[in-house]
N, C-alpha and C positions, 0 to 999 in steps of 0.2 A: 613046664609048657606054657601056663598063663603068662608068665613073666615076659617069654619071647613074643607072644601074641600081643600083649600090652605095649612092649617095645616096638613092634612092627605097626601099631596102631598109632604110637606117639609120631613115629618117623613119618608114616604117611600123612599124618595131619599137618606137620611141619612143613612138608615139601608142597602140600595143598596151599597151605598158607603163603608160602613163599612164592609161589605162581600167582596168587591173586593178590599180591601185595599192592597196596595203594600209596602213592607219593602225593605229596601236595604242598600247597602253600597255606602258611598258617600265620598268625599274629599272637603276639602277647601284648594285651593291653594293659597299661597301668590305670586303674580305676581312680587313682587318687588325683593326676595331673593330665590323663587324657592322651598321653605318649603312647606311641606303637612301636613295638619291635616286629618286624615282618621278615619272614625266611621261609625257605623251602626244605624239604625233607623226603628223600627216598621211601621213607616208612613213617606216615604221618602219625600213626598210632604210637610208634616207638619215641616221636617227637613230643607226645602229648603225656606219654609215661615219664619221660625224664623231666618235664615240667613238674608233673604232680610230685616226683620224687624230690625234687628242688624244694618245692615248697613245703614238704613235710620234713625236710631235713635242715632246712634254712639256708642251703647253698644256693647260689645263683645260678641261673641257667644259661646266662650268656654275660660274658664280661661288659659289653655295652649297657646292660641294665644294672651293673654293680652297685652305682652309688643310690639310685633309686630304691634298688632291692635292699640295701642296707638301711635306708632312710625309712620306707614304708613297711619293710618286710613282705616275704612271699605273699600274703593273703591279700595284697593291694594289686596283685596281678591276676589276670585271667587268659585262659587259652582259648582260640577259637580257629578250627580249620575253615580256610575260606574256600578252598576249591581242592579237590582231589582228582587223581588221574591214575590209571591202571598201568602197569608196564607191560607193553606186548611181549609175547613170548620170543618174537624174532628181534626184539629190541636190545642193544647191548647196554650195559650199566652207564657207560659214558653218553650214549644216545639219550637214555632216559634221563640223566642230569641235565643234558642240554634242554630237554623239553621243559624240565622243571625250572630251569634258570629263565627261559622264555616267559613261562607262566608266571614267576615271580615278578619279573620287569612289567609285565601287565598289570599286576596288581599295584606294584609301587607307583605307577603313573596316576592311580585312584586316589592316592593320599598326598596331602600337603606335606613336602619335606620337612616344614617346620615341627611338625609332630612326630616325626620318625626319629628313633633312636639311631 
């Protein structure tokens, strides 16, 4: 019986997390040369987890960073969440992605294209 209760609690916690999932815009900064990779993600914490995993395993998180990642190593990069937004309950996944795209474009305007990957 305890296993069923634990399973129910885990499922409930997962569903609650999915409802409160925050997406957003983030950057990955090359600390060696100052260049920036800017992107959006429907789940900002998952994007950060992917980045940390890539750093630990030596795999590159995005192909655009490939040459510098190979040259400097994953430790030369840092992850920063710039802005997060919550998905509304009545919002479709496509509508949420559209909002993230608009937010990303707003952030792209703040950076010099010469420093962007």
